[in-house]
BATORTI-636285 format. One line per field, with one value per residue (C-alpha): x, y, z; residue number from 1; residue in one letter. Coordinates in nm, 2 decimals, padded with zeros to 4 digits, always signed. Example, Ala and Ser with C-alpha at 12.3 -4.5 7.8 and 13.67 -1.06 7.14 Angstrom:
2
u: +01.23; +01.37
v: -00.45; -00.11
w: +00.78; +00.71
num: 1; 2
residuo: a; s
END
This chain:
479
u: -05.61; -05.75; -05.62; -05.26; -04.99; -04.73; -04.38; -04.34; -04.04; -04.16; -03.99; -04.04; -04.34; -04.35; -04.68; -04.75; -05.04; -05.11; -05.32; -05.02; -04.82; -04.90; -04.93; -04.63; -04.37; -04.07; -04.06; -03.77; -03.87; -03.73; -03.72; -03.55; -03.44; -03.61; -03.72; -04.06; -04.31; -04.65; -04.90; -04.82; -04.55; -04.67; -04.63; -04.42; -04.64; -04.76; -04.75; -05.08; -05.10; -05.04; -05.33; -05.31; -05.21; -05.47; -05.45; -05.25; -05.44; -05.50; -05.23; -05.34; -05.47; -05.24; -05.39; -05.44; -05.28; -04.95; -04.96; -04.98; -04.68; -04.47; -04.55; -04.47; -04.13; -04.04; -04.16; -03.96; -03.63; -03.36; -03.32; -02.95; -02.86; -02.69; -02.89; -02.81; -02.55; -02.45; -02.30; -01.97; -01.93; -01.71; -01.50; -01.43; -01.08; -00.97; -01.07; -00.89; -00.58; -00.59; -00.62; -00.31; -00.12; -00.19; -00.08; +00.24; +00.32; +00.26; +00.50; +00.76; +00.74; +00.77; +01.09; +01.22; +01.19; +01.31; +01.63; +01.65; +01.61; +01.95; +02.10; +01.90; +02.13; +02.13; +02.12; +02.32; +02.35; +02.66; +02.69; +02.51; +02.66; +02.64; +02.78; +02.72; +02.94; +03.19; +03.16; +03.02; +02.94; +02.94; +02.66; +02.67; +02.77; +02.53; +02.28; +02.30; +01.99; +01.93; +01.81; +01.61; +01.48; +01.85; +01.91; +01.63; +01.75; +02.10; +02.02; +02.26; +02.52; +02.45; +02.31; +02.32; +02.26; +02.27; +02.20; +02.22; +02.07; +02.23; +02.45; +02.29; +02.53; +02.50; +02.68; +02.62; +02.78; +02.78; +02.92; +02.90; +03.09; +03.13; +02.85; +03.09; +03.18; +03.54; +03.65; +03.81; +03.62; +03.69; +03.86; +03.66; +03.33; +03.44; +03.51; +03.17; +02.98; +03.14; +03.07; +02.72; +02.52; +02.70; +02.56; +02.21; +02.25; +02.42; +02.41; +02.78; +03.08; +03.43; +03.62; +03.98; +04.07; +04.29; +04.15; +04.19; +04.27; +04.52; +04.36; +04.03; +03.95; +04.32; +04.33; +04.51; +04.30; +04.41; +04.42; +04.07; +03.92; +03.93; +03.88; +03.73; +03.47; +03.26; +02.93; +02.61; +02.25; +01.96; +01.86; +02.18; +02.33; +02.71; +02.83; +03.17; +03.23; +03.45; +03.45; +03.64; +03.62; +03.84; +03.84; +03.90; +03.87; +03.65; +03.41; +03.42; +03.33; +03.20; +03.20; +03.04; +03.00; +02.90; +02.77; +02.74; +03.07; +03.09; +03.04; +03.28; +03.60; +03.38; +03.23; +03.51; +03.66; +03.32; +03.32; +03.64; +03.53; +03.22; +03.44; +03.64; +03.32; +03.32; +03.52; +03.60; +03.49; +03.68; +03.40; +03.61; +03.95; +04.01; +03.87; +04.10; +04.00; +03.91; +03.74; +04.01; +04.02; +04.12; +04.19; +04.52; +04.65; +04.93; +05.20; +05.14; +05.51; +05.70; +05.59; +05.47; +05.16; +04.99; +04.69; +04.39; +04.30; +03.96; +03.87; +03.85; +04.05; +03.91; +04.08; +04.03; +03.84; +04.04; +04.00; +04.11; +04.42; +04.53; +04.55; +04.73; +04.99; +05.05; +05.13; +05.33; +05.51; +05.64; +05.30; +05.18; +04.86; +04.64; +04.38; +04.16; +03.95; +03.67; +03.57; +03.31; +03.41; +03.25; +02.92; +02.91; +02.71; +02.63; +02.98; +03.16; +03.36; +03.74; +03.96; +04.29; +04.51; +04.76; +05.00; +05.24; +05.55; +05.81; +06.15; +06.50; +06.79; +07.02; +07.03; +06.80; +06.46; +06.28; +06.52; +06.45; +06.09; +06.11; +06.32; +06.09; +05.79; +05.95; +06.06; +05.72; +05.55; +05.81; +05.74; +05.36; +05.40; +05.63; +05.36; +05.07; +05.24; +05.42; +05.18; +05.18; +05.38; +05.55; +05.59; +05.56; +05.88; +05.95; +05.76; +05.94; +05.90; +05.88; +05.89; +05.61; +05.70; +05.40; +05.14; +04.94; +04.62; +04.28; +04.10; +04.33; +04.36; +04.31; +04.62; +04.54; +04.73; +05.12; +05.32; +05.68; +05.81; +05.93; +05.75; +05.80; +05.53; +05.58; +05.40; +05.46; +05.42; +05.40; +05.43; +05.24; +04.96; +04.84; +04.58; +04.86; +04.99; +04.98; +05.02; +05.26; +05.33; +05.56; +05.74; +05.98; +06.09; +06.34; +06.21; +06.36; +06.18; +06.29; +06.18; +06.24; +06.54; +06.58; +06.33; +06.22; +05.85; +05.72; +05.39; +05.30; +04.98; +04.87; +04.59; +04.52; +04.71; +04.40; +04.23; +04.50; +04.27; +04.07; +04.35; +04.68; +04.63; +04.49; +04.81; +05.03; +04.86; +04.87; +05.23; +05.37; +05.19; +05.42; +05.59
v: -02.47; -02.84; -02.92; -02.80; -03.08; -03.05; -03.16; -03.52; -03.42; -03.45; -03.11; -02.92; -02.68; -02.61; -02.68; -02.75; -02.68; -03.01; -02.86; -02.68; -03.00; -03.30; -03.63; -03.86; -03.59; -03.60; -03.28; -03.12; -02.92; -02.57; -02.55; -02.87; -03.02; -03.34; -03.53; -03.69; -03.81; -03.64; -03.92; -04.24; -04.23; -04.20; -04.51; -04.50; -04.50; -04.83; -04.99; -05.06; -04.87; -05.09; -05.12; -04.87; -05.05; -05.02; -04.69; -04.73; -04.70; -04.34; -04.24; -04.21; -03.86; -03.64; -03.41; -03.08; -02.89; -03.08; -03.07; -02.69; -02.66; -02.88; -02.71; -02.36; -02.50; -02.63; -02.32; -02.09; -02.29; -02.13; -02.36; -02.28; -02.34; -02.67; -02.95; -03.08; -03.36; -03.61; -03.45; -03.55; -03.59; -03.33; -03.60; -03.79; -03.61; -03.69; -04.04; -04.08; -03.92; -04.17; -04.46; -04.33; -04.29; -04.64; -04.77; -04.58; -04.69; -05.05; -05.01; -04.86; -05.14; -05.39; -05.23; -05.20; -05.55; -05.67; -05.48; -05.60; -05.96; -05.96; -05.90; -06.15; -06.40; -06.75; -07.02; -07.34; -07.64; -07.49; -07.13; -06.81; -06.70; -06.35; -06.38; -06.01; -05.93; -06.21; -06.35; -06.65; -06.68; -07.02; -07.10; -06.87; -07.02; -07.19; -06.95; -06.68; -06.59; -06.35; -05.99; -05.84; -05.56; -05.44; -05.47; -05.22; -05.00; -04.98; -04.95; -04.96; -05.09; -05.36; -05.67; -05.92; -05.89; -06.14; -06.15; -06.38; -06.38; -06.44; -06.24; -06.00; -05.94; -05.82; -05.86; -05.67; -05.73; -05.48; -05.46; -05.21; -05.09; -04.75; -04.61; -04.57; -04.93; -05.01; -04.76; -04.87; -04.78; -04.44; -04.47; -04.16; -04.32; -04.65; -04.45; -04.27; -04.60; -04.77; -04.49; -04.40; -04.69; -04.63; -04.28; -04.42; -04.67; -04.48; -04.14; -04.11; -04.29; -04.33; -04.48; -04.39; -04.74; -04.95; -05.23; -05.59; -05.70; -05.57; -05.78; -05.91; -06.11; -06.12; -05.74; -05.50; -05.26; -04.90; -04.63; -04.50; -04.81; -05.02; -04.95; -05.08; -04.86; -04.78; -04.63; -04.55; -04.61; -04.39; -04.64; -04.56; -04.89; -04.90; -05.12; -05.22; -05.35; -05.36; -05.21; -05.29; -05.20; -05.33; -05.32; -05.61; -05.62; -05.32; -05.39; -05.26; -05.48; -05.37; -05.56; -05.44; -05.64; -05.53; -05.65; -05.51; -05.36; -05.61; -05.92; -05.80; -06.00; -06.31; -06.26; -06.11; -06.45; -06.55; -06.24; -06.35; -06.70; -06.54; -06.31; -06.61; -06.75; -06.48; -06.59; -06.43; -06.60; -06.60; -06.44; -06.13; -06.27; -06.09; -05.76; -05.46; -05.08; -04.95; -04.62; -04.34; -04.20; -03.86; -03.53; -03.45; -03.09; -03.01; -02.74; -02.44; -02.35; -02.66; -03.02; -03.15; -03.33; -03.34; -03.57; -03.49; -03.86; -03.76; -03.48; -03.22; -02.93; -02.66; -02.40; -02.03; -01.83; -01.69; -01.34; -01.41; -01.59; -01.30; -01.09; -01.35; -01.40; -01.03; -01.04; -01.37; -01.39; -01.75; -01.88; -02.13; -02.28; -02.20; -02.45; -02.44; -02.68; -02.63; -02.89; -02.91; -03.10; -03.44; -03.43; -03.06; -02.96; -02.62; -02.52; -02.27; -02.46; -02.46; -02.36; -02.50; -02.35; -02.51; -02.32; -02.45; -02.23; -02.25; -02.15; -02.10; -02.25; -02.55; -02.79; -03.05; -02.96; -03.06; -02.83; -02.55; -02.61; -02.60; -02.28; -02.11; -02.20; -02.09; -01.75; -01.70; -01.75; -01.53; -01.25; -01.30; -01.28; -00.96; -00.78; -00.88; -00.71; -00.43; -00.16; -00.28; -00.11; -00.44; -00.65; -01.03; -01.24; -01.45; -01.79; -02.11; -02.43; -02.77; -03.07; -03.32; -03.69; -03.86; -04.01; -03.75; -03.66; -03.70; -03.96; -04.20; -04.10; -04.33; -04.52; -04.51; -04.19; -04.20; -04.11; -04.09; -03.74; -03.68; -03.41; -03.25; -03.15; -02.84; -02.68; -02.30; -02.11; -01.74; -01.67; -01.34; -01.48; -01.83; -01.81; -01.74; -02.09; -02.30; -02.65; -02.64; -02.93; -02.89; -03.11; -03.02; -03.17; -03.08; -03.06; -03.00; -02.79; -02.72; -02.37; -02.28; -02.49; -02.66; -02.55; -02.66; -02.71; -02.66; -02.77; -02.56; -02.66; -02.47; -02.45; -02.31; -02.55; -02.62; -02.75; -03.01; -03.31; -03.22; -03.15; -03.31; -03.65; -03.44; -03.23; -03.53; -03.72; -03.43; -03.32; -03.67; -03.71; -03.45; -03.59
w: -21.61; -21.58; -21.92; -21.84; -21.81; -21.53; -21.59; -21.48; -21.27; -20.91; -20.79; -21.12; -21.12; -21.50; -21.68; -22.05; -22.28; -22.44; -22.70; -22.85; -22.88; -23.09; -22.91; -22.92; -22.94; -22.71; -22.51; -22.32; -22.00; -22.03; -21.64; -21.54; -21.86; -21.82; -22.15; -22.18; -22.44; -22.46; -22.49; -22.67; -22.93; -23.29; -23.48; -23.82; -24.13; -24.24; -23.90; -23.70; -23.37; -23.08; -22.83; -22.55; -22.22; -21.94; -21.74; -21.41; -21.10; -20.97; -20.72; -20.35; -20.29; -20.08; -19.82; -20.02; -19.74; -19.75; -20.13; -20.11; -19.88; -20.08; -20.41; -20.25; -20.13; -20.47; -20.65; -20.43; -20.45; -20.66; -20.96; -21.01; -20.65; -20.57; -20.42; -20.07; -20.09; -19.84; -19.52; -19.37; -19.01; -18.86; -18.68; -19.00; -19.08; -18.71; -18.75; -19.08; -18.93; -18.64; -18.87; -19.08; -18.75; -18.64; -18.97; -18.97; -18.62; -18.71; -19.01; -18.79; -18.52; -18.80; -18.92; -18.58; -18.48; -18.83; -18.74; -18.39; -18.50; -18.65; -18.30; -18.12; -17.96; -18.13; -17.86; -17.90; -17.69; -17.50; -17.59; -17.70; -18.04; -18.17; -18.52; -18.61; -18.31; -18.37; -18.02; -17.83; -17.48; -17.29; -17.05; -16.74; -16.41; -16.18; -16.02; -16.29; -16.50; -16.79; -16.68; -16.95; -16.74; -16.67; -17.05; -17.11; -16.84; -16.97; -17.34; -17.62; -17.67; -17.40; -17.55; -17.26; -16.89; -16.62; -16.24; -15.93; -15.58; -15.24; -15.28; -15.54; -15.83; -16.19; -16.52; -16.84; -17.17; -17.47; -17.83; -18.11; -18.41; -18.57; -18.79; -19.08; -19.19; -19.22; -18.93; -18.62; -18.28; -18.15; -17.81; -17.67; -17.78; -17.61; -17.29; -17.30; -17.38; -17.08; -16.83; -16.95; -16.79; -16.46; -16.45; -16.51; -16.22; -15.96; -15.79; -15.71; -15.87; -15.80; -16.09; -15.99; -15.87; -16.07; -16.28; -16.17; -16.53; -16.79; -17.08; -17.20; -17.51; -17.58; -17.62; -17.39; -17.17; -17.25; -16.97; -16.89; -17.06; -16.75; -16.38; -16.05; -15.91; -15.60; -15.62; -15.44; -15.55; -15.49; -15.19; -15.01; -15.08; -15.17; -15.47; -15.61; -15.95; -16.26; -16.60; -16.93; -17.28; -17.56; -17.95; -18.19; -18.57; -18.58; -18.28; -17.95; -17.65; -17.30; -16.96; -16.65; -16.32; -15.98; -15.64; -15.30; -15.16; -14.87; -15.09; -15.37; -15.24; -15.23; -15.59; -15.79; -15.88; -16.01; -16.22; -16.35; -16.44; -16.61; -16.81; -16.94; -17.10; -17.35; -17.66; -17.99; -18.32; -18.66; -18.86; -18.90; -18.92; -19.25; -19.14; -19.18; -19.17; -19.50; -19.42; -19.38; -19.02; -18.95; -19.14; -19.31; -19.31; -19.57; -19.59; -19.81; -19.84; -19.78; -19.79; -19.45; -19.32; -18.98; -18.91; -18.69; -18.60; -18.44; -18.67; -18.38; -18.51; -18.73; -18.94; -18.86; -19.11; -19.40; -19.32; -18.95; -19.09; -19.29; -18.99; -18.79; -19.08; -19.09; -18.71; -18.74; -19.07; -18.98; -18.94; -19.21; -19.05; -18.76; -18.61; -18.29; -18.10; -17.85; -17.60; -17.32; -17.01; -16.97; -16.79; -16.78; -17.10; -16.97; -16.91; -17.13; -17.38; -17.34; -17.64; -17.76; -18.03; -18.28; -18.50; -18.76; -18.82; -19.09; -18.95; -19.08; -18.87; -18.80; -18.50; -18.36; -18.50; -18.16; -17.97; -18.21; -18.18; -17.79; -17.79; -18.03; -17.81; -17.49; -17.64; -17.78; -17.43; -17.26; -17.49; -17.43; -17.06; -17.09; -17.32; -17.09; -16.79; -16.96; -16.82; -16.46; -16.18; -16.12; -16.44; -16.42; -16.39; -16.70; -16.71; -16.60; -16.80; -16.66; -16.89; -16.82; -16.81; -16.66; -16.92; -17.10; -16.94; -17.11; -17.32; -17.52; -17.88; -18.18; -18.29; -18.65; -18.74; -18.78; -18.47; -18.59; -18.48; -18.13; -17.92; -17.59; -17.32; -17.12; -16.84; -16.80; -16.47; -16.38; -16.01; -16.02; -16.24; -16.18; -16.46; -16.71; -16.68; -17.00; -17.13; -17.44; -17.67; -17.97; -18.22; -18.50; -18.84; -19.09; -19.45; -19.79; -20.05; -20.40; -20.38; -20.02; -19.93; -19.59; -19.35; -18.98; -18.94; -18.58; -18.45; -18.14; -17.94; -17.63; -17.38; -17.03; -16.78; -16.59; -16.91; -16.97; -16.91; -17.22; -17.46; -17.37; -17.56; -17.85; -17.87; -17.84; -18.13; -18.38; -18.29; -18.33; -18.66; -18.83; -19.13
num: 1; 2; 3; 4; 5; 6; 7; 8; 9; 10; 11; 12; 13; 14; 15; 16; 17; 18; 19; 20; 21; 22; 23; 24; 25; 26; 27; 28; 29; 30; 31; 32; 33; 34; 35; 36; 37; 38; 39; 40; 41; 42; 43; 44; 45; 46; 47; 48; 49; 50; 51; 52; 53; 54; 55; 56; 57; 58; 59; 60; 61; 62; 63; 64; 65; 66; 67; 68; 69; 70; 71; 72; 73; 74; 75; 76; 77; 78; 79; 80; 81; 82; 83; 84; 85; 86; 87; 88; 89; 90; 91; 92; 93; 94; 95; 96; 97; 98; 99; 100; 101; 102; 103; 104; 105; 106; 107; 108; 109; 110; 111; 112; 113; 114; 115; 116; 117; 118; 119; 120; 121; 122; 123; 124; 125; 126; 127; 128; 129; 130; 131; 132; 133; 134; 135; 136; 137; 138; 139; 140; 141; 142; 143; 144; 145; 146; 147; 148; 149; 150; 151; 152; 153; 154; 155; 156; 157; 158; 159; 160; 161; 162; 163; 164; 165; 166; 167; 168; 169; 170; 171; 172; 173; 174; 175; 176; 177; 178; 179; 180; 181; 182; 183; 184; 185; 186; 187; 188; 189; 190; 191; 192; 193; 194; 195; 196; 197; 198; 199; 200; 201; 202; 203; 204; 205; 206; 207; 208; 209; 210; 211; 212; 213; 214; 215; 216; 217; 218; 219; 220; 221; 222; 223; 224; 225; 226; 227; 228; 229; 230; 231; 232; 233; 234; 235; 236; 237; 238; 239; 240; 241; 242; 243; 244; 245; 246; 247; 248; 249; 250; 251; 252; 253; 254; 255; 256; 257; 258; 259; 260; 261; 262; 263; 264; 265; 266; 267; 268; 269; 270; 271; 272; 273; 274; 275; 276; 277; 278; 279; 280; 281; 282; 283; 284; 285; 286; 287; 288; 289; 290; 291; 292; 293; 294; 295; 296; 297; 298; 299; 300; 301; 302; 303; 304; 305; 306; 307; 308; 309; 310; 311; 312; 313; 314; 315; 316; 317; 318; 319; 320; 321; 322; 323; 324; 325; 326; 327; 328; 329; 330; 331; 332; 333; 334; 335; 336; 337; 338; 339; 340; 341; 342; 343; 344; 345; 346; 347; 348; 349; 350; 351; 352; 353; 354; 355; 356; 357; 358; 359; 360; 361; 362; 363; 364; 365; 366; 367; 368; 369; 370; 371; 372; 373; 374; 375; 376; 377; 378; 379; 380; 381; 382; 383; 384; 385; 386; 387; 388; 389; 390; 391; 392; 393; 394; 395; 396; 397; 398; 399; 400; 401; 402; 403; 404; 405; 406; 407; 408; 409; 410; 411; 412; 413; 414; 415; 416; 417; 418; 419; 420; 421; 422; 423; 424; 425; 426; 427; 428; 429; 430; 431; 432; 433; 434; 435; 436; 437; 438; 439; 440; 441; 442; 443; 444; 445; 446; 447; 448; 449; 450; 451; 452; 453; 454; 455; 456; 457; 458; 459; 460; 461; 462; 463; 464; 465; 466; 467; 468; 469; 470; 471; 472; 473; 474; 475; 476; 477; 478; 479
residuo: x; x; x; x; x; x; x; x; x; x; x; x; x; x; x; x; x; x; x; x; x; x; x; x; x; x; x; x; x; x; x; x; x; x; x; x; x; x; x; x; x; x; x; x; x; x; x; x; x; x; x; x; x; x; x; x; x; x; x; x; x; x; x; x; x; x; x; x; x; x; x; x; x; x; x; x; x; x; x; x; x; x; x; x; x; x; x; x; x; x; x; x; x; x; x; x; x; x; x; x; x; x; x; x; x; x; x; x; x; x; x; x; x; x; x; x; x; x; x; x; x; x; x; x; x; x; x; x; x; x; x; x; x; x; x; x; x; x; x; x; x; x; x; x; x; x; x; x; x; x; x; x; x; x; x; x; x; x; x; x; x; x; x; x; x; x; x; x; x; x; x; x; x; x; x; x; x; x; x; x; x; x; x; x; x; x; x; x; x; x; x; x; x; x; x; x; x; x; x; x; x; x; x; x; x; x; x; x; x; x; x; x; x; x; x; x; x; x; x; x; x; x; x; x; x; x; x; x; x; x; x; x; x; x; x; x; x; x; x; x; x; x; x; x; x; x; x; x; x; x; x; x; x; x; x; x; x; x; x; x; x; x; x; x; x; x; x; x; x; x; x; x; x; x; x; x; x; x; x; x; x; x; x; x; x; x; x; x; x; x; x; x; x; x; x; x; x; x; x; x; x; x; x; x; x; x; x; x; x; x; x; x; x; x; x; x; x; x; x; x; x; x; x; x; x; x; x; x; x; x; x; x; x; x; x; x; x; x; x; x; x; x; x; x; x; x; x; x; x; x; x; x; x; x; x; x; x; x; x; x; x; x; x; x; x; x; x; x; x; x; x; x; x; x; x; x; x; x; x; x; x; x; x; x; x; x; x; x; x; x; x; x; x; x; x; x; x; x; x; x; x; x; x; x; x; x; x; x; x; x; x; x; x; x; x; x; x; x; x; x; x; x; x; x; x; x; x; x; x; x; x; x; x; x; x; x; x; x; x; x; x; x; x; x; x; x; x; x; x; x; x; x; x; x; x; x; x; x; x; x; x; x; x; x; x; x; x; x; x; x; x; x; x; x; x; x; x; x; x
END
């Protein structure tokens, strides 16, 4: 066994018999595949054999006991089993995920600050200029300083906040434009953006006080878009202030100012002077609405159009409409609307109904429409009480002449057709009372001849603050 030759691979146990293989031949180990030359290579014919180099020094002798253990471990290893590779720490995936999250957060912050940079006020020698919002603000009155903390507390759309001491007082200015470029600001959105910060600042709010101004930035202040308020904060202090919002050239502007209730009379003139430092620029002098606002509904039998300026109305499903049409042959279209009271998201939504009828008849279209609506309501009450021991008396109708209740509607839709607003009352059933708004228009059709188109809107009378302005807007748009 002493003449046997072991494979040069340090972990391969295979041995060769050198007497069976000529010197200088390249061998391939059948166990591990390693190739090596047995002895010195054989020189080609005609070439003298190179002198053999001196033998290397003998390796240091390993303890026989350790050598035997190592040999046994190598021989027992499965030659086809994969060799151990470099291990990965079990926390490495989490570390890589953390690094990726940090990089993504950094990218998001970079984008955020890049977007906010465009709204950063550009200071000048005498004014702060917000070109993107088409407005400049002269230097604040003496004693007033910027209040960045209040700006953060109020959030969008408020861009600038100021404060003063002795007495304590605050001013906040905001501006925004609709997400759809070219569309005029929505009055309801303006009203919400005006009141939202007040709900953040105060526990209780009374906004029923008439505004001290009728115009701001040269624009009239619409109903519900301006008021004087009293409020109480969580620390028990009582405050008094002013709130306005107006729209100009596609941008809505917001003003809030408040101070202690007892100091208001002394500070309100300073508020007015401060408000006068806000001045419109001419960067949007050529602006005009380009995006269509509202949804048009057109007649199926005769040519008419009604416009939903706020896109709040929805058509009933086709299957439901077929059943309604069978019950009311004059019906041409049925829409409905659902709204939840402001500040009460958990309340059951209130519902309103709009019907378009095509009628025969002569006379004034509005009077025809009114009589049709009153007759329909009278019939409804009679049918509802038919099975009772004492049927209800017919409803009475009172025309409403005060300004419509509810949020102001956009003025972008046509409003050319007269309408009438009615309140119906039933003495025996207070919950049967309804708000009814109708309009009428005579139209001519080549196939159907002269017809009267009636727009008929109704809701529960107690829900009129949610729907009355919506009824007026769409009824007046009939054309």
